C-alpha positions as a printed NumPy array, in Angstrom:
array([[-37.579,  -8.012,   1.139],
       [-35.663,  -4.75 ,   0.918],
       [-34.581,  -3.203,   4.199],
       [-35.282,   0.47 ,   4.91 ],
       [-33.943,   2.35 ,   7.904],
       [-35.804,   5.569,   8.692],
       [-33.719,   7.845,  10.901],
       [-36.168,  10.038,  12.78 ],
       [-39.658,   9.308,  14.073],
       [-41.228,  12.731,  13.589],
       [-43.917,  13.755,  11.115],
       [-42.01 ,  12.778,   7.969],
       [-40.56 ,   9.537,   9.345],
       [-43.827,   8.232,  10.78 ],
       [-45.815,   9.128,   7.658],
       [-43.315,   7.282,   5.486],
       [-43.352,   4.225,   7.75 ],
       [-47.156,   4.216,   7.655],
       [-47.28 ,   4.221,   3.835],
       [-44.55 ,   1.794,   2.819],
       [-45.744,  -1.571,   1.532],
       [-45.109,  -3.934,   4.44 ],
       [-45.149,  -6.931,   2.092],
       [-42.15 ,  -5.512,   0.203],
       [-40.1  ,  -3.698,   2.811],
       [-38.532,  -4.548,   6.146],
       [-38.761,  -1.165,   7.897],
       [-37.006,   0.089,  11.022],
       [-37.605,   3.519,  12.575],
       [-34.914,   5.023,  14.8  ],
       [-36.049,   7.827,  17.132],
       [-33.978,   9.305,  19.937],
       [-36.954,  10.457,  22.046],
       [-38.682,   7.721,  24.071],
       [-42.171,   9.236,  23.868],
       [-44.397,  11.649,  22.004],
       [-44.317,  15.379,  22.872],
       [-46.936,  16.965,  25.115],
       [-46.638,  20.56 ,  23.858],
       [-46.671,  21.73 ,  20.277],
       [-48.002,  24.336,  17.924],
       [-51.102,  24.127,  15.707],
       [-50.334,  23.127,  12.132],
       [-52.497,  24.279,   9.24 ],
       [-52.979,  21.5  ,   6.716],
       [-53.008,  22.857,   3.158],
       [-54.872,  20.865,   0.457],
       [-51.739,  18.961,  -0.593],
       [-51.165,  17.94 ,   3.019],
       [-54.8  ,  16.912,   3.394],
       [-54.389,  14.62 ,   0.399],
       [-51.275,  13.183,   2.017],
       [-53.168,  12.578,   5.259],
       [-55.876,  10.816,   3.262],
       [-53.211,   8.55 ,   1.768],
       [-51.921,   7.75 ,   5.258],
       [-55.523,   7.02 ,   6.272],
       [-55.937,   9.558,   9.067],
       [-57.538,  12.595,   7.4  ],
       [-60.924,  12.107,   9.072],
       [-59.264,  11.631,  12.461],
       [-57.319,  14.849,  11.919],
       [-60.504,  16.666,  10.986],
       [-62.114,  15.51 ,  14.213],
       [-59.18 ,  17.078,  16.1  ],
       [-59.418,  20.311,  14.146],
       [-60.548,  23.289,  16.266],
       [-64.042,  24.661,  15.709],
       [-62.753,  28.252,  15.411],
       [-61.231,  28.555,  11.942],
       [-61.211,  32.264,  11.221],
       [-59.004,  35.048,  12.442],
       [-57.149,  38.113,  11.253],
       [-53.759,  39.564,  10.535],
       [-53.449,  42.428,  13.025],
       [-51.152,  45.194,  14.135],
       [-49.423,  45.025,  17.513],
       [-52.322,  46.744,  19.268],
       [-54.787,  44.166,  17.941],
       [-56.541,  46.184,  15.228],
       [-57.276,  43.868,  12.284],
       [-55.788,  44.553,   8.871],
       [-57.019,  41.553,   6.902],
       [-59.612,  38.976,   7.938],
       [-58.845,  35.326,   7.227],
       [-61.737,  32.961,   6.608],
       [-60.608,  29.437,   7.337],
       [-64.003,  27.741,   7.105],
       [-62.577,  24.992,   4.88 ],
       [-59.237,  24.771,   6.656],
       [-58.017,  21.789,   8.608],
       [-55.711,  22.435,  11.53 ],
       [-54.248,  20.052,  14.051],
       [-51.863,  20.326,  16.957],
       [-48.452,  18.769,  16.408],
       [-49.141,  16.576,  19.44 ],
       [-52.329,  15.132,  17.925],
       [-50.794,  14.746,  14.469],
       [-47.842,  12.765,  15.808],
       [-50.169,  10.618,  17.908],
       [-52.311,   9.759,  14.878],
       [-49.319,   9.117,  12.621],
       [-47.744,   6.926,  15.286],
       [-50.915,   4.833,  15.505],
       [-51.001,   4.459,  11.7  ],
       [-47.586,   2.765,  11.55 ],
       [-48.   ,  -1.012,  11.028],
       [-46.994,  -3.353,  13.826],
       [-44.456,  -4.952,  11.461],
       [-42.293,  -1.803,  11.633],
       [-39.532,  -2.119,  14.2  ],
       [-39.063,   0.815,  16.587],
       [-35.653,   1.476,  18.092],
       [-35.165,   4.271,  20.618],
       [-31.664,   5.415,  19.866],
       [-29.827,   8.472,  18.648],
       [-28.146,   7.924,  15.297],
       [-25.044,  10.059,  14.756],
       [-23.345,   8.118,  11.958],
       [-24.822,   6.382,   8.937],
       [-23.504,   2.85 ,   8.539],
       [-23.807,   0.461,   5.634],
       [-26.311,  -2.348,   5.823],
       [-29.839,  -1.332,   4.833],
       [-30.798,  -1.22 ,   1.172],
       [-32.108,   2.303,   1.768],
       [-31.485,   4.893,   4.49 ],
       [-33.989,   7.715,   4.885],
       [-32.867,  10.831,   6.721],
       [-35.976,  12.129,   8.457],
       [-34.055,  13.45 ,  11.439],
       [-34.893,  17.127,  11.214],
       [-33.002,  20.355,  10.725],
       [-29.952,  19.093,  12.663],
       [-29.889,  15.904,  10.578],
       [-26.948,  13.632,  11.335],
       [-27.646,  11.845,   8.05 ],
       [-27.272,  15.066,   6.043],
       [-24.155,  16.135,   7.92 ],
       [-22.545,  12.695,   7.613],
       [-23.151,  12.111,   3.905],
       [-23.696,  15.572,   2.41 ],
       [-20.855,  17.151,   4.414],
       [-20.382,  19.557,   7.305],
       [-21.067,  22.54 ,   5.03 ],
       [-24.7  ,  21.429,   4.877],
       [-25.121,  21.837,   8.627],
       [-28.124,  23.716,  10.001],
       [-28.049,  27.521,   9.72 ],
       [-28.901,  29.538,  12.813],
       [-31.276,  32.464,  12.24 ],
       [-31.351,  35.47 ,  14.591],
       [-34.888,  34.615,  15.668],
       [-36.277,  32.936,  18.747],
       [-39.524,  30.953,  18.689],
       [-41.519,  30.601,  21.894],
       [-44.837,  28.785,  22.027],
       [-47.198,  27.358,  24.566],
       [-50.68 ,  26.308,  25.547],
       [-53.026,  28.043,  27.985],
       [-55.733,  25.615,  29.193],
       [-58.665,  28.014,  28.77 ],
       [-60.937,  28.34 ,  25.729],
       [-59.707,  30.69 ,  23.049],
       [-61.51 ,  33.998,  22.558],
       [-62.604,  33.888,  18.88 ],
       [-62.205,  37.665,  18.625],
       [-58.511,  37.36 ,  19.497],
       [-57.502,  34.674,  16.979],
       [-54.83 ,  35.703,  14.497],
       [-51.289,  36.992,  14.098],
       [-50.159,  40.307,  15.568],
       [-47.232,  41.948,  13.743],
       [-45.227,  44.497,  15.703],
       [-41.858,  46.166,  15.224],
       [-39.435,  43.292,  14.875],
       [-41.758,  40.772,  16.509],
       [-44.902,  38.771,  15.956],
       [-47.398,  37.04 ,  18.223],
       [-50.045,  34.466,  17.369],
       [-53.185,  33.27 ,  19.126],
       [-55.073,  30.218,  17.944],
       [-57.5  ,  27.524,  19.071],
       [-56.694,  23.944,  20.028],
       [-58.847,  21.23 ,  21.559],
       [-57.376,  21.807,  25.033],
       [-57.6  ,  25.609,  25.082],
       [-55.546,  28.389,  23.511],
       [-52.296,  28.08 ,  21.617],
       [-49.906,  31.031,  21.502],
       [-46.601,  31.635,  19.788],
       [-44.123,  34.485,  19.598],
       [-41.012,  35.271,  17.58 ],
       [-38.407,  38.033,  17.602],
       [-34.661,  38.612,  17.39 ],
       [-32.849,  37.299,  20.438],
       [-29.383,  36.386,  21.676],
       [-30.813,  33.624,  23.882],
       [-29.406,  30.17 ,  23.198],
       [-28.975,  28.581,  20.811],
       [-28.807,  25.698,  23.309],
       [-29.564,  25.333,  26.992],
       [-32.501,  27.741,  26.869],
       [-34.25 ,  28.235,  30.207],
       [-37.976,  28.3  ,  29.446],
       [-39.01 ,  30.074,  32.66 ],
       [-36.652,  33.024,  32.195],
       [-37.426,  33.172,  28.481],
       [-41.135,  33.363,  29.277],
       [-40.453,  36.385,  31.472],
       [-38.546,  37.992,  28.609],
       [-41.517,  37.375,  26.316],
       [-43.878,  39.039,  28.794],
       [-41.584,  42.059,  28.942],
       [-41.162,  42.192,  25.175],
       [-44.909,  42.202,  24.523],
       [-45.976,  44.251,  27.555],
       [-46.885,  47.251,  25.384],
       [-48.796,  45.195,  22.821],
       [-52.55 ,  44.623,  22.691],
       [-54.538,  43.401,  25.711],
       [-55.293,  40.042,  24.083],
       [-51.588,  39.222,  24.04 ],
       [-51.02 ,  40.27 ,  27.617],
       [-54.035,  38.249,  28.75 ],
       [-52.72 ,  35.076,  27.132],
       [-49.223,  35.542,  28.535],
       [-50.59 ,  36.014,  32.052],
       [-51.836,  32.424,  31.936],
       [-48.693,  30.941,  30.319],
       [-46.55 ,  28.58 ,  32.405],
       [-43.087,  27.089,  31.784],
       [-44.507,  23.558,  32.013],
       [-46.74 ,  24.16 ,  28.986],
       [-44.276,  26.244,  26.978],
       [-41.347,  25.644,  24.631],
       [-38.527,  27.961,  23.573],
       [-36.   ,  27.382,  20.81 ],
       [-33.998,  29.289,  18.258],
       [-35.098,  28.965,  14.638],
       [-32.74 ,  27.055,  12.342],
       [-32.936,  26.407,   8.602],
       [-31.111,  24.196,   6.119],
       [-28.976,  25.433,   3.221],
       [-29.821,  24.897,  -0.43 ],
       [-29.106,  21.322,  -1.477],
       [-28.377,  20.273,  -5.062],
       [-29.989,  16.893,  -4.482],
       [-31.973,  15.101,  -1.793],
       [-30.469,  11.762,  -2.85 ],
       [-26.956,  10.431,  -2.398],
       [-26.379,   6.772,  -3.27 ],
       [-28.78 ,   4.671,  -1.229],
       [-29.683,   7.565,   1.088],
       [-32.5  ,  10.082,   0.715],
       [-33.59 ,  13.095,   2.777],
       [-37.18 ,  14.028,   3.569],
       [-38.892,  16.687,   5.67 ],
       [-36.845,  19.184,   7.662],
       [-33.678,  17.184,   7.041],
       [-33.996,  18.244,   3.41 ],
       [-35.642,  21.672,   3.568],
       [-36.169,  23.08 ,   7.068],
       [-37.719,  26.522,   6.709],
       [-38.89 ,  29.375,   8.882],
       [-42.483,  28.872,  10.094],
       [-43.915,  32.009,   8.463],
       [-45.887,  30.292,   5.69 ],
       [-46.952,  27.354,   7.834],
       [-45.727,  24.881,   5.232],
       [-42.969,  22.891,   6.957],
       [-45.169,  20.076,   8.28 ],
       [-47.27 ,  20.054,   5.111],
       [-44.27 ,  19.563,   2.836],
       [-42.877,  16.897,   5.163],
       [-46.103,  14.914,   4.771],
       [-46.071,  15.315,   1.001],
       [-42.415,  14.212,   0.891],
       [-43.264,  11.062,   2.811],
       [-46.278,   9.916,   0.811],
       [-44.579,  10.808,  -2.486],
       [-41.49 ,   8.783,  -1.64 ],
       [-43.541,   5.867,  -0.311],
       [-45.741,   5.785,  -3.408],
       [-42.711,   5.723,  -5.694],
       [-40.856,   3.074,  -3.699],
       [-43.992,   0.908,  -3.581],
       [-44.395,   0.921,  -7.361],
       [-41.006,   1.479,  -9.013],
       [-37.44 ,   0.174,  -8.845],
       [-35.528,   1.902,  -6.079],
       [-33.107,   3.904,  -8.247],
       [-35.911,   5.199, -10.453],
       [-38.066,   5.995,  -7.434],
       [-35.301,   8.068,  -5.836],
       [-34.58 ,  10.001,  -9.043],
       [-38.252,  10.788,  -9.528],
       [-38.691,  11.843,  -5.903],
       [-35.734,  14.209,  -6.145],
       [-37.027,  15.812,  -9.345],
       [-40.576,  16.208,  -8.075],
       [-39.831,  17.527,  -4.602],
       [-36.536,  19.427,  -4.54 ],
       [-37.348,  22.51 ,  -6.625],
       [-40.8  ,  22.919,  -5.092],
       [-39.688,  22.657,  -1.482],
       [-36.637,  24.881,  -1.977],
       [-38.896,  27.507,  -3.565],
       [-41.258,  27.381,  -0.586],
       [-38.282,  27.589,   1.768],
       [-37.126,  30.823,   0.109],
       [-40.656,  32.27 ,   0.076],
       [-41.084,  31.497,   3.767],
       [-37.84 ,  33.276,   4.562],
       [-38.979,  36.333,   2.614],
       [-42.308,  36.362,   4.47 ],
       [-40.421,  36.151,   7.757],
       [-38.45 ,  39.268,   6.883],
       [-41.705,  41.129,   6.214],
       [-43.438,  39.883,   9.378],
       [-40.449,  40.717,  11.574],
       [-39.553,  44.   ,   9.862],
       [-37.977,  46.657,  12.058],
       [-36.939,  49.79 ,  10.121],
       [-39.546,  49.108,   7.421],
       [-42.326,  48.365,   9.926],
       [-44.218,  51.7  ,   9.544],
       [-44.364,  51.336,   5.744],
       [-45.415,  47.683,   6.044],
       [-48.222,  48.619,   8.44 ],
       [-49.535,  51.359,   6.14 ],
       [-49.555,  49.025,   3.137],
       [-51.358,  46.282,   5.063],
       [-53.927,  48.748,   6.412],
       [-54.621,  49.958,   2.862],
       [-54.902,  46.384,   1.62 ],
       [-57.386,  45.629,   4.387],
       [-59.547,  48.627,   3.487],
       [-59.558,  47.648,  -0.197],
       [-60.524,  44.091,   0.691],
       [-63.375,  45.339,   2.891],
       [-64.698,  47.656,   0.137],
       [-64.578,  44.804,  -2.395],
       [-66.5  ,  42.515,  -0.045],
       [-69.194,  45.147,   0.496],
       [-69.433,  45.849,  -3.238],
       [-69.949,  42.178,  -4.102],
       [-72.401,  41.608,  -1.255],
       [-70.081,  39.205,   0.574]])
């Protein structure tokens, strides 16, 4: 049997471990955290990610966790809707539930080791770097110049344990900031982003939450209502990091997947989706082809696509968090919303 060491037990690492052929591979997952998280954002599962979840065998379980409210709107800071979003066919899941389901899908034959890995050593036939944006695998083998890139933006998110108001669901774009409200099984999820000098490490969640309340105090009442119920215990705060462009996701007997390969800003909601697709693609190739061929094919099929999405997400982030161009952006979105509404009326939809 070939030995595979997966460094990182997040979305990408667990999905890969769940899909590898246990009759062919001796798999070990290394994860520094001893348990699963208790707070996390809601992740929209695009069709490609849904197909990946079906391959893992948990799509129906994810659907059962998907919130009943699946529509919302893109809004201005005051809450007036620009464009309605119909998500009737969408599948969404909290990161907490997704990790729980992926964790349960991993075969018992996979060894779990709770340990931080800072240096890649020889031994396994294949090492998979699934250790996120601050990947030690990438830094060790691809070089220090491939270290994570700090953006000027802060991401704060949390859960309020009261049912979401369906009329408030959506993203609110202000001047240099954005706020989101969405449904989860346990209540209401919220998230906020804006430029900040906080961090990048040692961020105090309680004081950051107070800064968020101050920052959004002049925004719409829906935002203020959610923030009134937010608590540090059910909130997270972190700076947003990305990865640089990589010429290859493969180096010798080591391969990168997920955020270790292509961490992106969250503005398109594609990071988790592409991590899942990475994992099932790599597993399918390793299960059916010689290792060298499988790695070459994975790199060709995934690198250009994920780097393109990474760049598109960054561009969307600049639009969503626009400052000097915010008035023009708002006018264009308002016009687009009116055109969409007239088209819907004209077609009887």
